[in-house]
VOSE-524610 format. One record per residue (C-alpha): residue in one letter; x, y, z. Coordinates in nm, 2 decimals, always signed. Layout:
<r rest="A" c1="X" c2="Y" c3="Z"/>
...
***
This chain:
<r rest="X" c1="+0.18" c2="-6.86" c3="+3.71"/>
<r rest="X" c1="+0.00" c2="-6.60" c3="+3.50"/>
<r rest="X" c1="+0.16" c2="-6.25" c3="+3.53"/>
<r rest="X" c1="-0.07" c2="-5.98" c3="+3.68"/>
<r rest="X" c1="+0.12" c2="-5.71" c3="+3.49"/>
<r rest="X" c1="-0.06" c2="-5.61" c3="+3.18"/>
<r rest="X" c1="+0.14" c2="-5.61" c3="+2.86"/>
<r rest="X" c1="+0.15" c2="-5.30" c3="+2.65"/>
<r rest="X" c1="-0.11" c2="-5.32" c3="+2.37"/>
<r rest="X" c1="+0.00" c2="-5.30" c3="+2.01"/>
<r rest="X" c1="-0.18" c2="-4.97" c3="+1.98"/>
<r rest="X" c1="+0.05" c2="-4.80" c3="+2.22"/>
<r rest="X" c1="+0.35" c2="-4.92" c3="+2.03"/>
<r rest="X" c1="+0.22" c2="-4.79" c3="+1.70"/>
<r rest="X" c1="+0.38" c2="-4.47" c3="+1.54"/>
<r rest="X" c1="+0.03" c2="-4.32" c3="+1.50"/>
<r rest="X" c1="-0.05" c2="-4.35" c3="+1.87"/>
<r rest="X" c1="+0.29" c2="-4.21" c3="+1.96"/>
<r rest="X" c1="+0.22" c2="-3.91" c3="+1.74"/>
<r rest="X" c1="-0.11" c2="-3.85" c3="+1.91"/>
<r rest="X" c1="+0.04" c2="-3.87" c3="+2.25"/>
<r rest="X" c1="+0.32" c2="-3.62" c3="+2.16"/>
<r rest="X" c1="+0.07" c2="-3.38" c3="+2.00"/>
<r rest="X" c1="-0.16" c2="-3.40" c3="+2.30"/>
<r rest="X" c1="+0.13" c2="-3.33" c3="+2.53"/>
<r rest="X" c1="+0.23" c2="-3.02" c3="+2.32"/>
<r rest="X" c1="-0.12" c2="-2.88" c3="+2.34"/>
<r rest="X" c1="-0.15" c2="-2.95" c3="+2.71"/>
<r rest="X" c1="+0.17" c2="-2.77" c3="+2.77"/>
<r rest="X" c1="+0.01" c2="-2.46" c3="+2.63"/>
<r rest="X" c1="-0.28" c2="-2.46" c3="+2.88"/>
<r rest="X" c1="-0.09" c2="-2.34" c3="+3.19"/>
<r rest="X" c1="+0.11" c2="-2.09" c3="+2.99"/>
<r rest="X" c1="-0.21" c2="-1.94" c3="+2.84"/>
<r rest="X" c1="-0.38" c2="-1.93" c3="+3.18"/>
<r rest="X" c1="-0.08" c2="-1.76" c3="+3.33"/>
<r rest="X" c1="-0.08" c2="-1.50" c3="+3.05"/>
<r rest="X" c1="-0.45" c2="-1.42" c3="+3.11"/>
<r rest="X" c1="-0.39" c2="-1.39" c3="+3.48"/>
<r rest="X" c1="-0.08" c2="-1.17" c3="+3.48"/>
<r rest="X" c1="-0.07" c2="-0.81" c3="+3.39"/>
<r rest="X" c1="+0.20" c2="-0.56" c3="+3.27"/>
<r rest="X" c1="+0.54" c2="-0.65" c3="+3.15"/>
<r rest="X" c1="+0.54" c2="-0.99" c3="+3.31"/>
<r rest="X" c1="+0.23" c2="-1.09" c3="+3.10"/>
<r rest="X" c1="+0.40" c2="-0.96" c3="+2.78"/>
<r rest="X" c1="+0.71" c2="-1.16" c3="+2.86"/>
<r rest="X" c1="+0.51" c2="-1.48" c3="+2.93"/>
<r rest="X" c1="+0.32" c2="-1.44" c3="+2.60"/>
<r rest="X" c1="+0.63" c2="-1.38" c3="+2.40"/>
<r rest="X" c1="+0.79" c2="-1.70" c3="+2.55"/>
<r rest="X" c1="+0.48" c2="-1.89" c3="+2.44"/>
<r rest="X" c1="+0.52" c2="-1.80" c3="+2.07"/>
<r rest="X" c1="+0.79" c2="-2.03" c3="+1.95"/>
<r rest="X" c1="+0.93" c2="-2.02" c3="+1.60"/>
<r rest="X" c1="+0.68" c2="-2.16" c3="+1.34"/>
<r rest="X" c1="+0.94" c2="-2.39" c3="+1.19"/>
<r rest="X" c1="+1.01" c2="-2.55" c3="+1.53"/>
<r rest="X" c1="+0.63" c2="-2.61" c3="+1.59"/>
<r rest="X" c1="+0.60" c2="-2.74" c3="+1.23"/>
<r rest="X" c1="+0.85" c2="-3.02" c3="+1.31"/>
<r rest="X" c1="+0.68" c2="-3.10" c3="+1.64"/>
<r rest="X" c1="+0.33" c2="-3.13" c3="+1.50"/>
<r rest="X" c1="+0.40" c2="-3.45" c3="+1.31"/>
<r rest="X" c1="+0.15" c2="-3.38" c3="+1.03"/>
<r rest="X" c1="-0.11" c2="-3.18" c3="+1.23"/>
<r rest="X" c1="+0.01" c2="-2.84" c3="+1.12"/>
<r rest="X" c1="-0.33" c2="-2.72" c3="+1.01"/>
<r rest="X" c1="-0.49" c2="-2.79" c3="+1.35"/>
<r rest="X" c1="-0.22" c2="-2.60" c3="+1.54"/>
<r rest="X" c1="-0.24" c2="-2.32" c3="+1.28"/>
<r rest="X" c1="-0.61" c2="-2.28" c3="+1.36"/>
<r rest="X" c1="-0.52" c2="-2.26" c3="+1.73"/>
<r rest="X" c1="-0.26" c2="-1.99" c3="+1.68"/>
<r rest="X" c1="-0.49" c2="-1.80" c3="+1.45"/>
<r rest="X" c1="-0.75" c2="-1.80" c3="+1.72"/>
<r rest="X" c1="-0.49" c2="-1.68" c3="+1.97"/>
<r rest="X" c1="-0.40" c2="-1.40" c3="+1.73"/>
<r rest="X" c1="-0.76" c2="-1.28" c3="+1.70"/>
<r rest="X" c1="-0.81" c2="-1.30" c3="+2.07"/>
<r rest="X" c1="-0.49" c2="-1.11" c3="+2.14"/>
<r rest="X" c1="-0.59" c2="-0.84" c3="+1.89"/>
<r rest="X" c1="-0.94" c2="-0.81" c3="+2.03"/>
<r rest="X" c1="-0.81" c2="-0.78" c3="+2.38"/>
<r rest="X" c1="-0.56" c2="-0.51" c3="+2.30"/>
<r rest="X" c1="-0.81" c2="-0.32" c3="+2.10"/>
<r rest="X" c1="-1.08" c2="-0.33" c3="+2.37"/>
<r rest="X" c1="-0.82" c2="-0.20" c3="+2.61"/>
<r rest="X" c1="-0.74" c2="+0.08" c3="+2.36"/>
<r rest="X" c1="-0.38" c2="-0.02" c3="+2.38"/>
<r rest="X" c1="-0.12" c2="+0.10" c3="+2.13"/>
<r rest="X" c1="+0.10" c2="-0.21" c3="+2.20"/>
<r rest="X" c1="+0.06" c2="-0.50" c3="+1.96"/>
<r rest="X" c1="+0.41" c2="-0.65" c3="+1.98"/>
<r rest="X" c1="+0.29" c2="-1.01" c3="+1.98"/>
<r rest="X" c1="+0.05" c2="-0.98" c3="+1.68"/>
<r rest="X" c1="+0.33" c2="-1.01" c3="+1.42"/>
<r rest="X" c1="+0.49" c2="-1.32" c3="+1.58"/>
<r rest="X" c1="+0.15" c2="-1.49" c3="+1.62"/>
<r rest="X" c1="+0.06" c2="-1.43" c3="+1.26"/>
<r rest="X" c1="+0.40" c2="-1.55" c3="+1.15"/>
<r rest="X" c1="+0.36" c2="-1.88" c3="+1.34"/>
<r rest="X" c1="+0.01" c2="-1.92" c3="+1.21"/>
<r rest="X" c1="+0.11" c2="-1.88" c3="+0.84"/>
<r rest="X" c1="+0.43" c2="-2.09" c3="+0.88"/>
<r rest="X" c1="+0.22" c2="-2.38" c3="+1.01"/>
<r rest="X" c1="-0.04" c2="-2.34" c3="+0.74"/>
<r rest="X" c1="+0.08" c2="-2.12" c3="+0.44"/>
<r rest="X" c1="-0.26" c2="-2.16" c3="+0.28"/>
<r rest="X" c1="-0.47" c2="-2.01" c3="+0.56"/>
<r rest="X" c1="-0.59" c2="-1.72" c3="+0.35"/>
<r rest="X" c1="-0.80" c2="-1.56" c3="+0.63"/>
<r rest="X" c1="-0.48" c2="-1.52" c3="+0.84"/>
<r rest="X" c1="-0.31" c2="-1.32" c3="+0.57"/>
<r rest="X" c1="-0.60" c2="-1.10" c3="+0.48"/>
<r rest="X" c1="-0.74" c2="-1.01" c3="+0.82"/>
<r rest="X" c1="-0.39" c2="-1.03" c3="+0.98"/>
<r rest="X" c1="-0.29" c2="-0.76" c3="+0.73"/>
<r rest="X" c1="-0.58" c2="-0.54" c3="+0.84"/>
<r rest="X" c1="-0.50" c2="-0.59" c3="+1.21"/>
<r rest="X" c1="-0.13" c2="-0.49" c3="+1.14"/>
<r rest="X" c1="-0.20" c2="-0.19" c3="+0.91"/>
<r rest="X" c1="-0.48" c2="-0.02" c3="+1.10"/>
<r rest="X" c1="-0.37" c2="+0.28" c3="+1.30"/>
<r rest="X" c1="-0.38" c2="+0.26" c3="+1.68"/>
<r rest="X" c1="-0.59" c2="+0.22" c3="+1.88"/>
<r rest="X" c1="-0.78" c2="+0.03" c3="+1.61"/>
<r rest="X" c1="-0.47" c2="-0.17" c3="+1.51"/>
<r rest="X" c1="-0.10" c2="-0.20" c3="+1.53"/>
<r rest="X" c1="-0.02" c2="+0.08" c3="+1.29"/>
<r rest="X" c1="+0.25" c2="-0.12" c3="+1.10"/>
<r rest="X" c1="+0.15" c2="-0.12" c3="+0.73"/>
<r rest="X" c1="+0.50" c2="-0.24" c3="+0.62"/>
<r rest="X" c1="+0.46" c2="-0.55" c3="+0.84"/>
<r rest="X" c1="+0.12" c2="-0.60" c3="+0.68"/>
<r rest="X" c1="+0.29" c2="-0.59" c3="+0.34"/>
<r rest="X" c1="+0.55" c2="-0.85" c3="+0.45"/>
<r rest="X" c1="+0.27" c2="-1.08" c3="+0.57"/>
<r rest="X" c1="+0.08" c2="-1.04" c3="+0.24"/>
<r rest="X" c1="+0.40" c2="-1.10" c3="+0.04"/>
<r rest="X" c1="+0.45" c2="-1.43" c3="+0.22"/>
<r rest="X" c1="+0.09" c2="-1.51" c3="+0.14"/>
<r rest="X" c1="+0.14" c2="-1.43" c3="-0.23"/>
<r rest="X" c1="+0.45" c2="-1.66" c3="-0.25"/>
<r rest="X" c1="+0.25" c2="-1.95" c3="-0.10"/>
<r rest="X" c1="-0.07" c2="-1.87" c3="-0.29"/>
<r rest="X" c1="+0.04" c2="-1.71" c3="-0.62"/>
<r rest="X" c1="-0.30" c2="-1.73" c3="-0.80"/>
<r rest="X" c1="-0.51" c2="-1.58" c3="-0.52"/>
<r rest="X" c1="-0.57" c2="-1.24" c3="-0.67"/>
<r rest="X" c1="-0.74" c2="-1.08" c3="-0.36"/>
<r rest="X" c1="-0.40" c2="-1.07" c3="-0.18"/>
<r rest="X" c1="-0.28" c2="-0.83" c3="-0.45"/>
<r rest="X" c1="-0.60" c2="-0.63" c3="-0.39"/>
<r rest="X" c1="-0.51" c2="-0.60" c3="-0.02"/>
<r rest="X" c1="-0.15" c2="-0.50" c3="-0.11"/>
<r rest="X" c1="-0.29" c2="-0.22" c3="-0.33"/>
<r rest="X" c1="-0.52" c2="-0.09" c3="-0.06"/>
<r rest="X" c1="-0.24" c2="-0.07" c3="+0.19"/>
<r rest="X" c1="-0.02" c2="+0.12" c3="-0.05"/>
<r rest="X" c1="-0.31" c2="+0.35" c3="-0.14"/>
<r rest="X" c1="-0.46" c2="+0.43" c3="+0.20"/>
<r rest="X" c1="-0.19" c2="+0.37" c3="+0.45"/>
<r rest="X" c1="+0.13" c2="+0.45" c3="+0.27"/>
<r rest="X" c1="-0.01" c2="+0.70" c3="+0.01"/>
<r rest="X" c1="+0.22" c2="+0.53" c3="-0.25"/>
<r rest="X" c1="+0.00" c2="+0.55" c3="-0.55"/>
<r rest="X" c1="+0.25" c2="+0.42" c3="-0.80"/>
<r rest="X" c1="+0.29" c2="+0.10" c3="-0.61"/>
<r rest="X" c1="-0.08" c2="+0.07" c3="-0.54"/>
<r rest="X" c1="-0.15" c2="+0.10" c3="-0.91"/>
<r rest="X" c1="+0.11" c2="-0.17" c3="-0.98"/>
<r rest="X" c1="-0.04" c2="-0.40" c3="-0.72"/>
<r rest="X" c1="-0.39" c2="-0.37" c3="-0.88"/>
<r rest="X" c1="-0.24" c2="-0.42" c3="-1.22"/>
<r rest="X" c1="-0.05" c2="-0.74" c3="-1.13"/>
<r rest="X" c1="-0.35" c2="-0.87" c3="-0.93"/>
<r rest="X" c1="-0.58" c2="-0.81" c3="-1.22"/>
<r rest="X" c1="-0.37" c2="-1.05" c3="-1.43"/>
<r rest="X" c1="-0.43" c2="-1.34" c3="-1.19"/>
<r rest="X" c1="-0.68" c2="-1.61" c3="-1.27"/>
<r rest="X" c1="-1.04" c2="-1.52" c3="-1.18"/>
<r rest="X" c1="-0.96" c2="-1.16" c3="-1.09"/>
<r rest="X" c1="-1.25" c2="-0.92" c3="-1.13"/>
<r rest="X" c1="-1.22" c2="-0.66" c3="-1.42"/>
<r rest="X" c1="-1.23" c2="-0.37" c3="-1.18"/>
<r rest="X" c1="-0.88" c2="-0.45" c3="-1.06"/>
<r rest="X" c1="-0.73" c2="-0.32" c3="-1.39"/>
<r rest="X" c1="-0.97" c2="-0.03" c3="-1.39"/>
<r rest="X" c1="-0.85" c2="+0.07" c3="-1.05"/>
<r rest="X" c1="-0.49" c2="+0.03" c3="-1.16"/>
<r rest="X" c1="-0.56" c2="+0.29" c3="-1.43"/>
<r rest="X" c1="-0.76" c2="+0.52" c3="-1.20"/>
<r rest="X" c1="-0.50" c2="+0.52" c3="-0.92"/>
<r rest="X" c1="-0.21" c2="+0.58" c3="-1.17"/>
<r rest="X" c1="-0.39" c2="+0.87" c3="-1.32"/>
<r rest="X" c1="-0.55" c2="+1.05" c3="-1.03"/>
<r rest="X" c1="-0.37" c2="+0.93" c3="-0.71"/>
<r rest="X" c1="-0.54" c2="+1.03" c3="-0.39"/>
<r rest="X" c1="-0.84" c2="+1.22" c3="-0.54"/>
<r rest="X" c1="-1.17" c2="+1.18" c3="-0.36"/>
<r rest="X" c1="-1.33" c2="+1.03" c3="-0.67"/>
<r rest="X" c1="-1.07" c2="+0.76" c3="-0.69"/>
<r rest="X" c1="-1.13" c2="+0.67" c3="-0.32"/>
<r rest="X" c1="-1.50" c2="+0.66" c3="-0.38"/>
<r rest="X" c1="-1.46" c2="+0.43" c3="-0.67"/>
<r rest="X" c1="-1.24" c2="+0.20" c3="-0.46"/>
<r rest="X" c1="-1.49" c2="+0.18" c3="-0.17"/>
<r rest="X" c1="-1.78" c2="+0.13" c3="-0.41"/>
<r rest="X" c1="-1.61" c2="-0.18" c3="-0.55"/>
<r rest="X" c1="-1.53" c2="-0.30" c3="-0.21"/>
<r rest="X" c1="-1.89" c2="-0.27" c3="-0.11"/>
<r rest="X" c1="-2.01" c2="-0.46" c3="-0.42"/>
<r rest="X" c1="-1.77" c2="-0.75" c3="-0.37"/>
<r rest="X" c1="-1.75" c2="-0.76" c3="+0.02"/>
<r rest="X" c1="-1.73" c2="-1.11" c3="+0.16"/>
<r rest="X" c1="-1.88" c2="-1.02" c3="+0.50"/>
<r rest="X" c1="-2.10" c2="-0.77" c3="+0.67"/>
<r rest="X" c1="-1.81" c2="-0.60" c3="+0.86"/>
<r rest="X" c1="-1.63" c2="-0.51" c3="+0.54"/>
<r rest="X" c1="-1.95" c2="-0.40" c3="+0.37"/>
<r rest="X" c1="-2.03" c2="-0.17" c3="+0.67"/>
<r rest="X" c1="-1.68" c2="-0.03" c3="+0.66"/>
<r rest="X" c1="-1.73" c2="+0.05" c3="+0.29"/>
<r rest="X" c1="-2.05" c2="+0.23" c3="+0.36"/>
<r rest="X" c1="-1.89" c2="+0.43" c3="+0.64"/>
<r rest="X" c1="-1.61" c2="+0.54" c3="+0.41"/>
<r rest="X" c1="-1.85" c2="+0.63" c3="+0.13"/>
<r rest="X" c1="-2.06" c2="+0.84" c3="+0.37"/>
<r rest="X" c1="-1.75" c2="+1.02" c3="+0.50"/>
<r rest="X" c1="-1.62" c2="+1.08" c3="+0.14"/>
<r rest="X" c1="-1.96" c2="+1.23" c3="+0.04"/>
<r rest="X" c1="-1.97" c2="+1.45" c3="+0.36"/>
<r rest="X" c1="-1.61" c2="+1.57" c3="+0.30"/>
<r rest="X" c1="-1.70" c2="+1.68" c3="-0.05"/>
<r rest="X" c1="-2.02" c2="+1.85" c3="+0.07"/>
<r rest="X" c1="-1.84" c2="+2.03" c3="+0.34"/>
<r rest="X" c1="-1.59" c2="+2.16" c3="+0.08"/>
<r rest="X" c1="-1.88" c2="+2.29" c3="-0.13"/>
<r rest="X" c1="-2.05" c2="+2.45" c3="+0.17"/>
<r rest="X" c1="-1.73" c2="+2.63" c3="+0.28"/>
<r rest="X" c1="-1.71" c2="+2.79" c3="-0.07"/>
<r rest="X" c1="-2.08" c2="+2.90" c3="-0.03"/>
<r rest="X" c1="-2.00" c2="+3.05" c3="+0.31"/>
<r rest="X" c1="-1.71" c2="+3.24" c3="+0.16"/>
<r rest="X" c1="-1.94" c2="+3.38" c3="-0.11"/>
<r rest="X" c1="-2.20" c2="+3.47" c3="+0.15"/>
<r rest="X" c1="-1.93" c2="+3.67" c3="+0.35"/>
<r rest="X" c1="-1.83" c2="+3.86" c3="+0.03"/>
<r rest="X" c1="-2.19" c2="+3.94" c3="-0.08"/>
<r rest="X" c1="-2.34" c2="+4.02" c3="+0.26"/>
<r rest="X" c1="-2.04" c2="+4.17" c3="+0.43"/>
<r rest="X" c1="-2.06" c2="+3.95" c3="+0.74"/>
<r rest="X" c1="-2.03" c2="+3.58" c3="+0.82"/>
<r rest="X" c1="-2.34" c2="+3.36" c3="+0.81"/>
<r rest="X" c1="-2.48" c2="+3.28" c3="+1.16"/>
<r rest="X" c1="-2.65" c2="+2.96" c3="+1.03"/>
<r rest="X" c1="-2.73" c2="+2.79" c3="+0.70"/>
<r rest="X" c1="-3.08" c2="+2.94" c3="+0.72"/>
<r rest="X" c1="-2.91" c2="+3.28" c3="+0.65"/>
<r rest="X" c1="-2.75" c2="+3.13" c3="+0.34"/>
<r rest="X" c1="-3.09" c2="+2.99" c3="+0.23"/>
<r rest="X" c1="-3.24" c2="+3.34" c3="+0.27"/>
<r rest="X" c1="-2.96" c2="+3.49" c3="+0.06"/>
<r rest="X" c1="-3.05" c2="+3.27" c3="-0.23"/>
<r rest="X" c1="-2.72" c2="+3.08" c3="-0.23"/>
<r rest="X" c1="-2.90" c2="+2.76" c3="-0.10"/>
<r rest="X" c1="-3.25" c2="+2.63" c3="-0.17"/>
<r rest="X" c1="-3.27" c2="+2.44" c3="+0.16"/>
<r rest="X" c1="-3.06" c2="+2.38" c3="+0.48"/>
<r rest="X" c1="-2.81" c2="+2.11" c3="+0.39"/>
<r rest="X" c1="-2.80" c2="+1.77" c3="+0.56"/>
<r rest="X" c1="-2.52" c2="+1.52" c3="+0.57"/>
<r rest="X" c1="-2.55" c2="+1.15" c3="+0.44"/>
<r rest="X" c1="-2.68" c2="+1.04" c3="+0.77"/>
<r rest="X" c1="-2.96" c2="+1.29" c3="+0.76"/>
<r rest="X" c1="-2.82" c2="+1.53" c3="+1.03"/>
<r rest="X" c1="-2.81" c2="+1.90" c3="+0.95"/>
<r rest="X" c1="-2.47" c2="+2.06" c3="+0.88"/>
<r rest="X" c1="-2.37" c2="+2.34" c3="+1.12"/>
<r rest="X" c1="-2.14" c2="+2.64" c3="+1.11"/>
<r rest="X" c1="-1.85" c2="+2.62" c3="+1.35"/>
<r rest="X" c1="-1.68" c2="+2.89" c3="+1.55"/>
<r rest="X" c1="-1.43" c2="+2.95" c3="+1.27"/>
<r rest="X" c1="-1.71" c2="+3.01" c3="+1.02"/>
<r rest="X" c1="-1.66" c2="+2.68" c3="+0.84"/>
<r rest="X" c1="-1.91" c2="+2.40" c3="+0.78"/>
<r rest="X" c1="-1.90" c2="+2.10" c3="+1.00"/>
<r rest="X" c1="-2.09" c2="+1.79" c3="+1.12"/>
<r rest="X" c1="-2.35" c2="+1.82" c3="+1.39"/>
<r rest="X" c1="-2.31" c2="+1.63" c3="+1.72"/>
<r rest="X" c1="-2.60" c2="+1.41" c3="+1.61"/>
<r rest="X" c1="-2.44" c2="+1.31" c3="+1.29"/>
<r rest="X" c1="-2.35" c2="+0.94" c3="+1.24"/>
<r rest="X" c1="-2.08" c2="+1.02" c3="+0.98"/>
<r rest="X" c1="-1.73" c2="+0.97" c3="+1.10"/>
<r rest="X" c1="-1.47" c2="+1.17" c3="+0.91"/>
<r rest="X" c1="-1.19" c2="+1.01" c3="+1.11"/>
<r rest="X" c1="-1.21" c2="+0.70" c3="+0.88"/>
<r rest="X" c1="-1.05" c2="+0.92" c3="+0.61"/>
<r rest="X" c1="-0.74" c2="+1.01" c3="+0.81"/>
***
């Protein structure tokens, strides 16, 4: 009599099919965990998320050759987590480092995770995690895995320059990066400028001008424009404060407005900031930005 029980097909017995089954089960196991994370709040949610970030090496062994796919999933999770915390204006980014570590362990050549991950880690709260040293550790792993990618050295230099104010190490990073294949000539020029002038406004302006010229996306290009506008405004405010001091000495009283300074002959016209808004004189007799100004000096802090 013919058996009514179907025999397992050869496809189910093949190693490739077994790999796909195991991989699918691993991914499916993440679904209820992720839903629980999104549903829960407070410390319970943080605990659940932490549990769902296993060591990268463990995941690498379980993926059976599909590390790149899972790396993309964890990179997406890192971006979503960062965006969620930032929108909530939270200063807590405890899971950002582990998520980035898993991502780059699964795929050591996922450059975007190193570069943007370092920005997420280095940015001060509430804009980011405020951990520039963790950002440097991430970039260091990226450099080991991708030794000829010079832009990772560029990012290291920026973190030393802006976040840590360590101009000697910033100059060294620009110098080493400038020696990598395909590096743009301005890397060596920046190494010399940073080594010579440190944190001067002109050096910062040169850095941001180069970032603007070579930006790879609109977000970075806009950030460069914002910083350049803030640097220009900061320099103009310094000049205007000097003029207000001269007005006080020559007239014997503080200026009530910049029109008073114009009438005294120290200015030819009322000054405006890079966004076109007029400068104002604050309660302390110092120049400042008007409430209508689109310049944000906080980007320089």
